[in-house]
Structure formats: C-alpha cells, structure tokens
BAMARDREN-8522 format. One record per residue (C-alpha): residue in three letters; y, x, z. Coordinates in Angstrom, 2 decimals. Each point is the difference from the previous one (the first is absolute). Layout:
N
    aa        yy        xx        zz
   Ala         Y         X         Z
...
//
This chain:
421
    aa        yy        xx        zz
   Met    -29.26     65.67     -1.22
   Asn      3.56     -0.60     -1.20
   Lys      1.60     -2.69      2.20
   Leu      2.00     -1.54     -2.84
   Ala     -3.12     -0.34     -2.18
   Cys     -1.78     -1.76      2.89
   Ile      2.87     -2.48      0.33
   Leu      0.07     -0.71     -3.74
   Leu     -3.76     -0.45     -0.21
   Phe      0.01     -2.27      3.03
   Thr      2.74     -2.11     -1.61
   Ile     -1.92     -0.30     -3.28
   Leu     -3.58     -0.37      1.20
   Val     -0.44     -1.16      3.54
   Lys      0.61     -3.77      0.13
   Phe     -2.67     -1.57     -2.18
   Ser     -2.20     -3.13     -0.51
   Ala     -0.85     -2.93     -2.26
   Gly     -1.03     -3.59      0.37
   Gln      1.37     -3.45      0.58
   Thr     -0.51     -2.49      2.79
   Gly      1.52     -3.48      0.12
   Phe     -0.32     -3.15      2.04
   Ser     -3.38     -1.19     -1.32
   Asn     -3.36      1.53      0.85
   Pro     -1.37      1.59     -3.20
   Tyr     -3.48      0.39      1.53
   Phe     -0.65     -3.66      0.87
   Pro      2.06     -2.98     -1.24
   Ser      1.18     -1.74      3.16
   Glu      3.28     -1.69     -0.80
   Pro      0.93     -3.41      1.51
   Lys     -2.85     -2.32     -0.87
   Gly      1.64     -2.81     -1.91
   Pro      2.47     -2.91     -0.12
   Gly      1.31     -1.15      3.36
   Glu     -2.06      2.47      2.06
   Trp      2.81      2.38      0.97
   Lys      3.70     -0.07      0.80
   Leu      0.96      3.66      0.01
   Gln     -1.46      3.47     -0.31
   Leu      1.53      3.13      1.55
   Ser     -1.06      3.39     -1.36
   Gly      0.76      3.63      0.75
   Tyr     -1.50      3.15     -1.51
   Ala      0.33      3.76     -0.32
   Ser     -1.84      2.41     -2.29
   Gln      0.11      3.60     -1.09
   Glu     -2.35      2.07     -2.15
   Ser      0.22      3.69     -0.96
   Asn     -1.67      1.58     -3.01
   Ser     -0.10      3.15     -2.11
   Asn     -2.23      1.51     -2.64
   Ser      0.88      3.52      1.18
   Leu      1.56      0.06      3.45
   Asp     -2.67      0.46      2.68
   Asn     -0.03     -1.36      3.55
   Gln      0.24      3.39      1.72
   Phe      3.10      1.02     -1.96
   Phe      1.59     -3.44      0.39
   Asn     -0.61     -0.13      3.77
   Thr      1.34      3.53      0.53
   Ile      3.29     -0.78     -1.75
   Asn      0.24     -3.39      1.69
   Arg     -0.20      1.76      3.40
   Ser      2.55      2.61     -1.16
   Gly     -2.63      2.65      0.65
   Phe     -0.31      3.48     -1.46
   Ile     -1.94     -0.06     -3.27
   Glu     -2.62      2.74      0.05
   Lys     -0.74      1.95     -3.18
   Asp     -3.53     -1.38     -0.30
   Val      1.33     -3.58      0.25
   Ile      2.45      0.72     -2.83
   Glu     -2.70      1.61     -2.15
   Thr     -2.37     -2.93      0.58
   Gln      2.75     -2.45     -0.86
   Ile      0.89      1.79     -3.25
   Asp     -3.69      0.06     -0.99
   His     -0.06     -3.82      0.31
   Ile      2.73     -0.37     -2.65
   Ser     -1.59      0.07     -3.44
   Asp      3.08     -0.84     -2.08
   Lys      2.22     -2.65      1.55
   Ala      0.51     -0.97      3.64
   Leu      0.15     -3.79      0.00
   Ser      0.97     -1.50      3.36
   Gly      1.48     -3.26      1.18
   Gln      0.83     -2.37      2.82
   Ile      0.60     -3.73      0.16
   Ser      0.90     -1.51      3.36
   Asn      0.68     -3.69      0.55
   Leu      0.88     -2.05      3.04
   Gly      1.34     -3.50      0.35
   Ala     -0.02     -3.41      1.63
   Gly      0.26     -3.48     -1.39
   Ile     -0.51     -3.72      0.52
   Phe     -1.48     -2.73     -2.20
   Ile      1.17     -3.56      0.77
   Asn     -1.86     -3.04     -1.32
   Ser      1.95     -2.78     -1.64
   Ala      0.34     -3.10      2.20
   Lys      0.07     -2.31     -3.02
   Lys     -2.81      1.60     -2.01
   Pro     -2.11      1.97      2.49
   Gly     -2.19      2.62     -1.63
   Lys      1.55     -0.58     -3.44
   Ile      3.43      1.58      0.50
   Tyr      0.67      2.67      2.60
   Tyr      2.79      2.48      0.64
   Tyr      0.22      3.68      0.91
   Ala      2.53      2.27      1.69
   Gly     -0.56      3.62      1.00
   Phe      1.04      3.64      0.20
   Asp     -1.63      3.11     -1.54
   His      0.62      3.74      0.32
   Asp     -1.56      2.18     -2.73
   His     -0.29      3.73     -0.59
   Tyr     -1.41      1.49     -3.21
   Leu     -0.40      3.71     -0.62
   Asp     -1.66      1.30     -3.18
   Thr     -0.24      3.68     -1.00
   Tyr     -1.53      1.87     -2.94
   Ile      0.47      3.76      0.45
   Asp     -1.06      2.94     -2.19
   Lys     -2.41      2.46      1.60
   Asp      2.28      2.98     -0.78
   Leu      2.88     -1.65      1.86
   Val     -2.21     -0.53      3.07
   Gln     -1.04      3.68     -0.15
   Leu      3.62      1.09     -0.31
   Leu      1.02     -2.06      3.04
   Leu     -2.93      1.20      2.10
   Leu     -0.21      3.67     -1.00
   Gly      3.38      0.85     -1.47
   Asn      0.32      1.85     -3.31
   Lys     -1.08      3.50      1.16
   Pro     -3.76     -0.53     -0.60
   Phe      0.80     -1.03     -3.58
   Ala      1.87      3.16     -1.11
   Gly     -0.39      0.43     -3.76
   Gln     -1.04     -3.67     -0.39
   Thr      1.67     -3.21     -1.09
   Leu     -0.49     -3.07      2.16
   Glu      0.10     -3.15     -2.14
   Met      1.27     -3.38      1.21
   Pro     -0.38     -2.37     -2.98
   Ala      0.28     -3.32      1.86
   Thr      0.73     -0.71      3.67
   Lys      1.23     -3.30      1.46
   Tyr      1.07     -1.03      3.48
   Tyr      0.83     -3.64      0.80
   Asn      0.92     -1.34      3.44
   Ile      1.45     -3.41      0.91
   Tyr      0.57     -2.03      3.17
   Phe      1.26     -3.60     -0.11
   Asn      0.11     -3.22      2.03
   Gln     -0.42     -3.55     -1.26
   Val      0.89     -3.46      1.29
   Lys     -2.16     -2.52     -1.84
   Gly     -0.15     -3.74     -0.45
   Gly     -2.42     -2.01     -2.09
   Val     -1.83     -3.18     -0.79
   Gly     -3.69     -0.64     -0.56
   Phe     -1.79     -2.77     -1.87
   Gly     -3.56     -1.06      0.78
   Phe     -1.94     -2.27     -2.34
   Gly     -3.59     -1.04     -0.55
   Asn     -2.26     -1.14      2.83
   Asp     -1.97      1.42      2.92
   Asp     -2.83      1.14     -2.28
   Ala      2.16      1.73     -2.62
   Arg      3.52      0.94      1.06
   His      2.76      1.75     -1.99
   Asp      3.04      1.60      1.61
   Leu      3.13      1.39     -1.63
   Leu      2.50      1.86      2.20
   Val      3.38      1.32     -1.18
   Lys      2.21      2.16      2.24
   Val      3.51      1.32     -0.68
   Gly      1.17      3.08      1.88
   Ile      3.43      1.42      0.78
   Asn     -0.50      3.77      0.05
   Ser      1.92      2.40      2.21
   Gly     -0.40      3.57     -1.26
   Gln     -0.26      2.68      2.65
   Asn     -0.99      3.23     -1.79
   Tyr     -0.80      0.97     -3.59
   Asp     -0.76      3.51     -1.26
   Tyr     -1.41      1.00     -3.39
   Val     -0.56      3.54     -1.30
   Glu     -1.52      0.83     -3.39
   Leu     -0.67      3.56     -1.15
   Asn     -1.14      0.62     -3.61
   Asn     -0.80      3.07     -2.13
   Ser      1.17      2.42      2.67
   Ser     -1.25      3.47      0.89
   Val      0.57      3.07      2.16
   Tyr     -0.78      3.53     -1.25
   Thr     -0.05      2.85      2.56
   His      0.60      3.57     -1.23
   Pro     -2.97      2.31      0.84
   Glu      2.24      2.08      2.27
   Gly      1.91     -2.97      1.35
   Asp      3.25      1.04     -1.68
   Phe      0.84     -3.48     -1.27
   Leu     -1.17     -3.59     -0.51
   Asp      0.20     -1.85     -3.32
   Ile      0.38     -3.69      0.82
   Thr     -0.13     -3.01     -2.30
   Ala      1.02     -3.18      1.79
   Asn      0.06     -3.57     -1.30
   Val      0.53     -2.28      3.01
   Ile      1.20     -3.58      0.49
   Asn      0.94     -1.28      3.45
   Gln      1.18     -3.45      1.03
   Ala      0.62     -1.16      3.57
   Ser      1.48     -2.98      1.81
   Asp      1.66      2.41      2.44
   Thr     -0.56      3.69      0.64
   Val      0.11     -0.73      3.74
   Trp     -3.14     -1.77      1.28
   Ala      0.77     -3.56      1.11
   Thr     -1.18     -1.63      3.21
   Val     -1.95     -3.26     -0.04
   Phe      3.23     -2.00      0.51
   Asp      2.00      1.71     -2.79
   Ile      0.50     -1.80     -3.31
   Asn      0.36      2.11     -3.15
   Gly     -0.75     -2.71     -2.55
   Met     -0.73     -3.68     -0.58
   Gly     -2.20     -1.87     -2.43
   Val     -2.36     -2.90     -0.62
   Ser     -3.71     -0.33     -0.68
   Thr     -2.78     -2.54     -0.21
   Asp     -3.64     -0.29      1.09
   Ile     -2.33     -2.40     -1.80
   Ser     -3.54     -0.84      1.11
   Tyr     -2.62     -2.36     -1.41
   Ser     -3.35     -0.67      1.68
   Phe     -3.01     -2.21     -0.63
   Leu     -2.58     -0.77      2.68
   Lys     -3.22     -1.88     -0.79
   Lys     -1.40     -0.90      3.39
   Glu     -2.90      2.25      1.11
   Asn     -0.35      1.26     -3.57
   Phe      2.75      2.07     -1.62
   Tyr      3.49      1.41      0.64
   Leu      2.62      1.44     -2.37
   Asn      3.48      1.30      0.70
   Phe      2.49      1.59     -2.39
   Ser      3.42      1.13      1.16
   Thr      2.97      2.18     -0.80
   Arg      2.26      1.48      2.67
   Asn      3.47      1.62      0.04
   Leu      0.93     -0.97     -3.55
   Gly      3.69      0.82      0.14
   Leu      2.59      2.74      0.51
   Ile      2.63      1.49      2.29
   Phe      3.56      0.98     -0.92
   Trp      0.58      3.24      1.91
   Asn      3.66      0.28      1.03
   Gly      0.11      2.32      3.02
   Asn      1.11      3.62     -0.32
   Thr     -2.07      0.18     -3.19
   Phe     -0.97      3.27     -1.67
   Ser     -1.20      0.68     -3.56
   Gly     -0.38      3.55     -1.27
   Glu     -1.68      1.87     -2.82
   Ile     -0.79      3.67     -0.72
   Asp     -1.11      1.32     -3.40
   Thr      0.47      3.75     -0.07
   Thr     -1.60      3.44     -0.34
   Phe      1.32      2.95      1.99
   Arg     -0.95      3.39      1.44
   Phe      0.32      0.47      3.77
   Glu      0.41      3.64      1.08
   Gly      0.64     -0.56      3.71
   Leu      3.14     -0.19      2.11
   Ser      2.20      2.92      0.98
   Asn      2.40      0.04      2.94
   Asp      2.90     -0.59     -2.38
   Ser     -1.67     -2.93     -1.68
   Leu     -0.95     -1.48      3.39
   Asn      3.65      0.07      1.05
   Ser      1.08     -1.69     -3.24
   Gln     -2.73     -2.66     -0.04
   Asn      0.62     -3.42      1.44
   Leu     -3.28     -0.01      1.91
   Pro     -0.88     -2.81      2.43
   Gly      0.16      0.47      3.73
   Asp     -3.55     -1.34      0.24
   Tyr     -2.93     -0.44     -2.37
   Ser     -0.66     -3.70      0.47
   Tyr     -1.16     -2.12     -2.92
   Asn      3.52     -1.43     -0.28
   Ser      1.69      3.44     -0.12
   Leu     -2.46      1.40     -2.55
   Arg      0.46     -3.04     -2.23
   Arg      3.77      0.39      0.07
   Leu     -0.32      3.70     -0.82
   Leu     -2.43     -0.41     -2.92
   Phe      1.56     -2.95     -1.82
   Lys      3.52      0.64     -1.23
   Asn      2.37     -2.96     -0.44
   Pro     -2.47     -2.77      0.92
   Asp      0.68     -3.59     -1.02
   Asn      0.75     -2.29      2.95
   Ala     -0.03     -3.27     -1.97
   Thr     -2.16     -2.89      1.19
   Phe     -3.33     -0.58     -1.74
   Ser     -2.85     -2.51      0.03
   Glu     -3.76      0.60      0.12
   Ile     -2.96     -2.36     -0.11
   Leu     -2.18     -0.28      3.08
   Pro     -3.55      1.39      0.11
   Trp     -1.55     -3.34     -0.92
   Ser     -3.71     -0.67      0.09
   Leu     -2.70     -2.26     -1.41
   Asn     -3.00     -1.09      2.05
   Leu     -3.26     -1.65     -0.95
   Ser     -2.48     -1.14      2.65
   Val     -3.24     -1.83     -0.79
   Gly     -3.00     -0.83      2.16
   Lys     -3.18     -2.00      0.31
   Phe     -1.31     -1.86      3.05
   Leu     -3.68      0.33      0.87
   Gly     -1.94     -2.21      2.41
   Gly      2.84     -2.47      0.35
   Arg      2.72      1.92      1.87
   Lys     -2.28      2.50      1.68
   Phe      0.52      2.82     -2.51
   Tyr      2.75      0.86     -2.45
   Ile     -0.04      2.86     -2.53
   Gly      2.98      0.94     -2.07
   Phe      2.29      2.34     -1.90
   Ser      3.70      0.71      0.44
   Gly      2.16      2.13     -2.28
   Asn      3.65      1.05      0.16
   Phe      1.87      1.32     -3.04
   Tyr      3.40      1.75      0.36
   Pro      1.56      0.36     -3.49
   Thr      2.95      2.15      1.15
   Leu     -1.93      2.57      2.09
   Gln     -2.00      3.10     -0.96
   Ala     -2.81     -1.13      2.33
   Asn     -0.16     -3.34     -1.80
   Tyr     -3.19     -1.69      1.14
   Leu     -2.10     -0.56      3.11
   Met     -3.20     -2.07      0.09
   Glu     -2.52     -1.00      2.64
   Ile     -3.28     -1.87      0.26
   Phe     -1.14     -1.61      3.25
   Ala     -2.50     -2.30      1.66
   Thr      0.94     -2.20      2.96
   Trp     -2.37     -1.43      2.57
   Asn      1.47     -3.13      1.63
   Ile     -1.64     -0.34      3.41
   Gln      0.20     -3.64      1.15
   Glu      3.59     -0.37     -1.29
   Lys      1.14      2.27      2.84
   Val     -0.46      3.63     -1.04
   Tyr      0.30      1.64     -3.41
   Leu     -1.52      3.41     -0.76
   Thr      0.78      1.63     -3.34
   Pro     -1.29      3.37     -1.25
   Leu      2.10      1.09     -2.97
   Val      0.23      2.71     -2.67
   Lys      3.34      1.04     -1.51
   Phe      0.74      1.99     -3.17
   Gly      3.24      0.75     -1.83
   Ser      2.15      2.39     -2.01
   Tyr     -0.77      2.80      2.46
   Gly     -3.53      0.29     -1.39
   Lys     -2.04     -0.27      3.20
   Leu     -2.04     -2.60      1.86
   Asn      0.99     -1.14      3.47
   Phe     -2.12     -2.07      2.36
   Gly      1.12     -2.14      2.90
   Met     -0.33     -3.14      2.06
   Ala      2.15     -3.07      0.68
   Ala     -0.49     -2.62      2.70
   Gly      1.55     -3.29      0.97
   Val     -0.23     -2.26      3.04
   Arg      0.97     -3.70      0.13
   Phe      1.03     -1.65      3.27
   Ala     -0.10     -3.80      0.43
   Asp      0.51     -0.58     -3.75
   Arg      3.69      0.80      0.45
   Phe      0.41      3.72      0.50
   Arg     -1.66      2.90     -1.78
   Ile      0.39      3.74     -0.03
   Glu     -1.17      2.20     -2.87
   Leu     -0.01      3.78     -0.21
   Gly     -1.78      2.81     -1.78
   Ser      0.09      3.24     -1.96
   Ala     -1.49      1.03     -3.33
   Tyr      0.17      3.71      0.89
   Leu     -2.47      0.56      2.81
   Asn     -1.93      2.65     -1.96
   Ser      3.16      1.88     -1.05
   Met      1.65      0.02      3.42
   Leu     -3.10      1.56      1.57
   Asp     -0.19      2.84     -2.57
   Glu      2.51      2.69      1.01
   His     -0.51      2.03     -3.17
   Gly     -0.23     -3.00     -2.35
   Leu      2.71     -1.41     -2.22
   Leu      2.69     -2.04      1.72
   Gly     -0.78     -3.66      0.57
   Asn      1.09     -1.96      3.06
   Gly      1.60     -3.24      1.10
   Gly     -0.80     -3.55      0.94
   Phe      1.39     -3.46      0.57
   Ile      0.41     -2.67      2.68
   Arg      0.83     -3.68     -0.52
   Leu      0.69     -2.80      2.49
   Val     -0.06     -3.67     -1.06
   Tyr      0.70     -3.18      1.99
   Thr     -0.58     -3.44     -1.59
   His      1.03     -3.27      1.59
//
C-alpha cells in the first residue's frame, strides 16, 4: 500500500470519539447535599470516546499500531462504507474546585478550574476513502466523485472561574451555575472539499481532476500542549432542579464562545479543473517539489499564495439535557441524557440508564448509548463512595463494540474523582 496514502488516511481518520463528561455524575445526582453541609468540593475527570459509522475496529487498530494493512482488511473496510464515513472524537480532561460562601453557605458558591478539550469531526466521501486506500489504478475508465467531505480538528485549553446560586429548600432545590473561561488555542485545522472528482484514463495516460478545496489552520506546524496559537473567551451555563428522592432535571450549555487564532495562521482555497499527464525528468527538475511529503509540505505545495491573516472561529459548543426519576426512595434512579453539538457533523449523542444505589456506598449503572453514528452501544458505569467525602466513578458505554474486532468502531470511557469537605 502506498506509504503516503497511509499517512494521509491516518491523519484524517484515526483519532476519533464523541461524548462529554463534566464534574457532576449524570447517572446519579450526588452533589453537596444542601445549605451549610459542605465547605469545598475538589473534582478531577478524564474522558474519551471513539465512534464511526463506517470505520471498523480491525482497520482502526491496525493503523493505530502502524501495522501493515492486508488486502482483505482493506476490502472489508471499504464494504462497511455505504456512502459517507462519519467519524469523530471528543476528549475532555480537567480539574476544579467549588468553594462555599462563608456568609451564605449553600446559597452562593464559587468555582475555579482548568479544562483541556480535543474535538475531531470528519465526514468523508466513500470514493475519497477508496482513492486513499487503493490508489486510482483500480478505477481506470471511471470517475470518482467527492461531493462533500469535511475534516475538523481542534485542541484548546481553558482556565475557568464562576459563581453558583442555590435557592429553594432541602426538598426542592434549584441551582444556577455560570462559568467564564479564558481560552488558549493550541491547534485548529479545517478542510472542506466540495464538488470534486478524479477521472482516470482507461490506459492510465492522464487524470482529469476537479478540485474545490478550502483549508484553514491555526498553524501548519503541529503545536505542543504548551504552545499558544490563539486566545478567546467562552461561557458555560448550567441549571438544575432536584426534588428530593423524586425527580432531577439538568440543562446546560458548554463552550459557548470563540478563539481568535493568531499564530502562523494559514487560509487557502483551490477551485480549479486540470489534466495531469505525469512528470518527466525535465518537469521534475523545474518543479519546486518539497523535500518531504509531510502534511505541512503538501499543504504549502497545493495552495498557492495562502492568506496568513488572523481569523476567529466559534468553539464546538454543546447543549445537554439530563432528566431522571428516583424509585424506592434513593435506591434506584432511571434517566436519560442527551448531548447536542450544533457545529459538528456528528451532532447528537443520547443515552438511557438505570442506577442501583447500594446502601449509599456503591452505584452500578447499565447504560445504552445511541447517536449520529447510527448504532447502539452498551456499557456499564460504577461508583464507590468512601466515608461520605470521597467518591470515584468510572465506566464505558462501549463494552460490546470494543469486544467485536470486526464491528464498527466504538470505544472509550471516563473516570471521575470527587472529594467533598
């Protein structure tokens, strides 16, 4: 298999997932109990989920190990792509502290924390996947169509501060929490390909190529975690209502804001039709070809006279709704949680769950997850509480997918640590 095609496909397809995990437990409401009963709460979490409607586990794992992709693996992978390969990843990690107000305990509280987020969202035409995996030779005399392909990848860090307001009483409590974040942009890369095609002459004498491509990047060189290629602001807003041992509702929005990208920015566009008849020795000597075929070098070669002006882009913000019902006092809790991502191609992810609270010490939660990728995933979450102060929660919604080597990609999980004093 062509080495360059492997590198390109790995860049476009390999790092995927979707989901969102925050500081609260979505499977059993267990926030600080009420006015005056806590002074501070420390939280830390990490989550990552991978999904695709077309990419299978065997193909994904082979590329991820940089292994040789056998012909039968490629053929099986192509058979899994009906029209579009939709894949995505959302990874979150962070830490934060809630501090109760000394003057109005339980009614006003404050928050400070740090988040690191990664969102990757791809929507790739089947013909483009075939071209990258097989090259154009098997398609002599045919036209490969690429009507709409999108690739979106962003890394950013956030320092957040906020204030919460609690009102009501122990039996029916309302909470409103507002956070403001200062965003440090690390990496941003967006590629959009529309109404493009590649025709291969039956004898391989030439290629007729139609290309309509837009590319925008914070920096063509990949930044490290400590590099800053942009700054911005955002807000998180959350409202919850808890009726003791009866009902719970939470509605929130996250990452509502933007980043002004001002590193070595890159914006380029191609809208052209041309015939490629190969390269002769003379043309090779006259071409300004790169010394290597990295993503950066290819980008510089393809896009003539790119714009290096700064630009701003909104963050991949999300909406979340979580509702649940207590049964048998606090012994059982059944619920629904849904995330909606207006700016992504994979724009929704929902789950239903049922939690068994064993003597206020152990939580067991079977769950079912469904989203834009068009498949059901099944998993399990668990939580353990120690001395009413410390709890650990972890789980995965992809136990069935991770165990199926030939099934569609689905993996990931989360872990959360909480200390309340």
